[in-house]
C-alpha positions as a LaTeX table, in Angstrom:
\begin{tabular}{lrrr}
\hline
Residue & $x$ (\AA) & $y$ (\AA) & $z$ (\AA) \\
\hline
Unk1 & 106.87 & 102.49 & 104.59 \\
Unk2 & 106.82 & 99.81 & 107.30 \\
Unk3 & 104.24 & 99.70 & 110.07 \\
Unk4 & 104.59 & 97.36 & 113.05 \\
Unk5 & 102.10 & 96.21 & 115.65 \\
Unk6 & 98.95 & 96.97 & 113.65 \\
Unk7 & 98.22 & 93.31 & 112.96 \\
Unk8 & 98.97 & 90.04 & 114.66 \\
Unk9 & 99.01 & 86.51 & 113.32 \\
Unk10 & 98.11 & 84.02 & 116.06 \\
Unk11 & 99.08 & 86.69 & 118.58 \\
Unk12 & 102.48 & 87.52 & 117.08 \\
Unk13 & 102.98 & 91.04 & 115.65 \\
Unk14 & 103.70 & 91.26 & 111.94 \\
Unk15 & 105.07 & 94.10 & 109.83 \\
Unk16 & 102.95 & 95.64 & 107.09 \\
Unk17 & 104.47 & 97.43 & 104.11 \\
Unk18 & 102.85 & 100.22 & 102.16 \\
Unk19 & 100.83 & 103.37 & 102.56 \\
Unk20 & 98.18 & 103.64 & 105.23 \\
Unk21 & 94.79 & 104.33 & 103.66 \\
Unk22 & 92.31 & 106.27 & 105.77 \\
Unk23 & 88.65 & 107.22 & 105.50 \\
Unk24 & 88.39 & 110.40 & 103.42 \\
Unk25 & 91.49 & 109.62 & 101.31 \\
Unk26 & 91.34 & 109.39 & 97.54 \\
Unk27 & 91.45 & 105.65 & 96.86 \\
Unk28 & 94.82 & 104.70 & 95.36 \\
Unk29 & 94.77 & 103.03 & 91.96 \\
Unk30 & 96.42 & 99.62 & 91.61 \\
Unk31 & 96.83 & 96.79 & 89.12 \\
Unk32 & 95.92 & 93.18 & 89.82 \\
Unk33 & 95.63 & 90.03 & 87.73 \\
Unk34 & 92.26 & 88.48 & 86.89 \\
Unk35 & 91.56 & 84.76 & 86.76 \\
Unk36 & 92.03 & 84.88 & 82.95 \\
Unk37 & 95.52 & 86.43 & 83.48 \\
Unk38 & 94.50 & 89.87 & 82.19 \\
Unk39 & 95.73 & 92.92 & 84.09 \\
Unk40 & 92.95 & 94.98 & 85.67 \\
Unk41 & 93.26 & 98.50 & 87.05 \\
Unk42 & 91.12 & 99.54 & 89.99 \\
Unk43 & 90.29 & 102.71 & 88.07 \\
Unk44 & 88.26 & 100.54 & 85.66 \\
Unk45 & 85.62 & 100.35 & 88.42 \\
Unk46 & 85.20 & 104.15 & 88.55 \\
Unk47 & 81.64 & 105.36 & 89.20 \\
Unk48 & 80.83 & 102.20 & 91.15 \\
Unk49 & 80.68 & 101.66 & 94.88 \\
Unk50 & 83.49 & 99.17 & 95.54 \\
Unk51 & 83.91 & 96.83 & 98.47 \\
Unk52 & 87.52 & 95.64 & 98.45 \\
Unk53 & 88.07 & 92.53 & 100.54 \\
Unk54 & 91.67 & 91.48 & 100.95 \\
Unk55 & 92.64 & 88.10 & 102.31 \\
Unk56 & 95.88 & 86.15 & 102.84 \\
Unk57 & 94.74 & 83.06 & 100.85 \\
Unk58 & 91.41 & 81.71 & 99.62 \\
Unk59 & 92.66 & 78.25 & 100.64 \\
Unk60 & 92.29 & 79.05 & 104.35 \\
Unk61 & 89.08 & 78.68 & 106.31 \\
Unk62 & 88.58 & 82.30 & 107.38 \\
Unk63 & 89.35 & 83.65 & 103.91 \\
Unk64 & 86.95 & 81.09 & 102.44 \\
Unk65 & 84.19 & 82.14 & 104.87 \\
Unk66 & 84.82 & 85.84 & 104.27 \\
Unk67 & 84.74 & 85.60 & 100.49 \\
Unk68 & 81.62 & 83.42 & 100.50 \\
Unk69 & 79.91 & 85.93 & 102.82 \\
Unk70 & 80.64 & 88.83 & 100.46 \\
Unk71 & 79.50 & 86.67 & 97.54 \\
Unk72 & 76.11 & 86.23 & 99.27 \\
Unk73 & 75.83 & 89.92 & 100.14 \\
Unk74 & 76.81 & 91.10 & 96.64 \\
Unk75 & 73.53 & 89.81 & 95.20 \\
Unk76 & 71.53 & 91.97 & 97.64 \\
Unk77 & 73.43 & 95.19 & 96.95 \\
Unk78 & 72.48 & 95.86 & 93.33 \\
Unk79 & 74.33 & 96.91 & 90.20 \\
Unk80 & 75.89 & 100.07 & 91.68 \\
Unk81 & 78.07 & 97.97 & 93.99 \\
Unk82 & 80.94 & 95.69 & 93.00 \\
Unk83 & 82.85 & 93.43 & 95.34 \\
Unk84 & 86.51 & 92.73 & 94.73 \\
Unk85 & 88.38 & 90.02 & 96.62 \\
Unk86 & 92.16 & 90.25 & 96.39 \\
Unk87 & 94.78 & 87.76 & 97.54 \\
Unk88 & 98.28 & 86.69 & 96.61 \\
Unk89 & 96.99 & 83.34 & 95.36 \\
Unk90 & 97.83 & 82.55 & 91.76 \\
Unk91 & 94.96 & 83.15 & 89.32 \\
Unk92 & 94.78 & 79.42 & 88.48 \\
Unk93 & 94.19 & 78.52 & 92.13 \\
Unk94 & 91.69 & 81.35 & 92.51 \\
Unk95 & 89.73 & 80.05 & 89.54 \\
Unk96 & 89.70 & 76.50 & 90.95 \\
Unk97 & 88.52 & 77.85 & 94.32 \\
Unk98 & 85.74 & 79.93 & 92.72 \\
Unk99 & 84.43 & 76.92 & 90.81 \\
Unk100 & 84.51 & 74.69 & 93.91 \\
Unk101 & 82.92 & 77.36 & 96.13 \\
Unk102 & 80.40 & 78.44 & 93.46 \\
Unk103 & 81.46 & 82.07 & 93.91 \\
Unk104 & 80.15 & 84.13 & 90.98 \\
Unk105 & 79.23 & 87.52 & 92.47 \\
Unk106 & 82.68 & 88.62 & 93.59 \\
Unk107 & 85.47 & 89.75 & 91.27 \\
Unk108 & 88.49 & 87.71 & 92.35 \\
Unk109 & 91.95 & 89.15 & 91.67 \\
Unk110 & 95.55 & 88.22 & 92.37 \\
Unk111 & 98.17 & 90.68 & 93.61 \\
Unk112 & 100.97 & 88.12 & 93.23 \\
Unk113 & 102.75 & 89.78 & 90.32 \\
Unk114 & 103.67 & 93.21 & 91.69 \\
Unk115 & 101.92 & 93.57 & 95.07 \\
Unk116 & 100.50 & 96.82 & 93.68 \\
Unk117 & 97.35 & 96.62 & 95.82 \\
Unk118 & 99.15 & 95.46 & 98.96 \\
Unk119 & 101.59 & 98.36 & 98.84 \\
Unk120 & 99.02 & 100.98 & 97.80 \\
Unk121 & 96.70 & 100.05 & 100.69 \\
Unk122 & 99.35 & 99.17 & 103.27 \\
Unk123 & 98.32 & 95.55 & 103.74 \\
Unk124 & 101.37 & 93.70 & 102.38 \\
Unk125 & 102.86 & 91.45 & 105.07 \\
Unk126 & 106.62 & 92.00 & 104.84 \\
Unk127 & 108.05 & 88.60 & 105.72 \\
Unk128 & 105.33 & 86.46 & 104.16 \\
Unk129 & 104.44 & 88.40 & 100.99 \\
Unk130 & 100.78 & 87.81 & 101.74 \\
Unk131 & 98.02 & 90.34 & 102.28 \\
Unk132 & 96.64 & 91.13 & 105.70 \\
Unk133 & 92.90 & 90.69 & 106.14 \\
Unk134 & 90.97 & 93.87 & 105.55 \\
Unk135 & 87.99 & 95.59 & 104.01 \\
Unk136 & 87.88 & 98.93 & 102.22 \\
Unk137 & 84.84 & 100.73 & 100.84 \\
Unk138 & 85.25 & 103.24 & 98.03 \\
Unk139 & 82.39 & 105.47 & 96.89 \\
Unk140 & 81.45 & 106.39 & 93.30 \\
Unk141 & 83.74 & 109.45 & 93.45 \\
Unk142 & 86.76 & 107.34 & 94.42 \\
Unk143 & 86.86 & 108.35 & 98.09 \\
Unk144 & 87.55 & 105.79 & 100.83 \\
Unk145 & 84.46 & 105.63 & 103.07 \\
Unk146 & 85.44 & 102.65 & 105.22 \\
Unk147 & 88.85 & 101.16 & 105.99 \\
Unk148 & 89.50 & 98.30 & 108.37 \\
Unk149 & 92.55 & 96.10 & 108.62 \\
Unk150 & 91.49 & 93.26 & 110.92 \\
Unk151 & 93.82 & 93.38 & 113.99 \\
Unk152 & 94.16 & 89.58 & 114.30 \\
Unk153 & 94.58 & 87.98 & 110.89 \\
Unk154 & 92.80 & 84.77 & 111.96 \\
Unk155 & 89.57 & 86.69 & 112.75 \\
Unk156 & 86.76 & 87.69 & 110.40 \\
Unk157 & 86.00 & 91.35 & 109.71 \\
Unk158 & 82.91 & 93.16 & 110.99 \\
Unk159 & 80.62 & 92.51 & 108.01 \\
Unk160 & 77.76 & 94.52 & 109.49 \\
Unk161 & 79.91 & 97.65 & 109.82 \\
Unk162 & 80.95 & 97.72 & 106.16 \\
Unk163 & 77.49 & 96.78 & 104.89 \\
Unk164 & 75.98 & 99.57 & 106.98 \\
Unk165 & 78.35 & 102.03 & 105.28 \\
Unk166 & 77.49 & 100.62 & 101.83 \\
Unk167 & 73.78 & 101.15 & 102.46 \\
Unk168 & 74.45 & 104.79 & 103.34 \\
Unk169 & 75.92 & 105.26 & 99.87 \\
Unk170 & 73.03 & 103.63 & 98.00 \\
\hline
\end{tabular}
């Protein structure tokens, strides 16, 4: 399914591919690749509150800022909450970035192999094969409690809005 006009990149509309995920939906399962090249299913995080942060590339300034911010917040949220950051970057590059940025509290995954996450959550950018910027919150029962695809890809998400929703679930 293609959706146009939901997101812009530097003011120009881009086309997203995949299913639209809404608050109240059962969170779709997906498979991504970890930094050690193992395949990880989202369902392996069942019974945890999951913040899913998707970014175009960790090598860009806004994605860097966003992932570092969630890394800082993850420490404050406790063991019931996990933060996943997903991009199309190769796992090798993600690992290098994590070491350089000292990011240890966020689970970093790559969707490069099959775009399973991008399609399942409707954030795959058609012409670029990158992910749009967005944040999803999934509760312990696997229900989406927050879903926001940032309208302009060069902008940061509303961190306070998602963190407010996380605290309601704790």
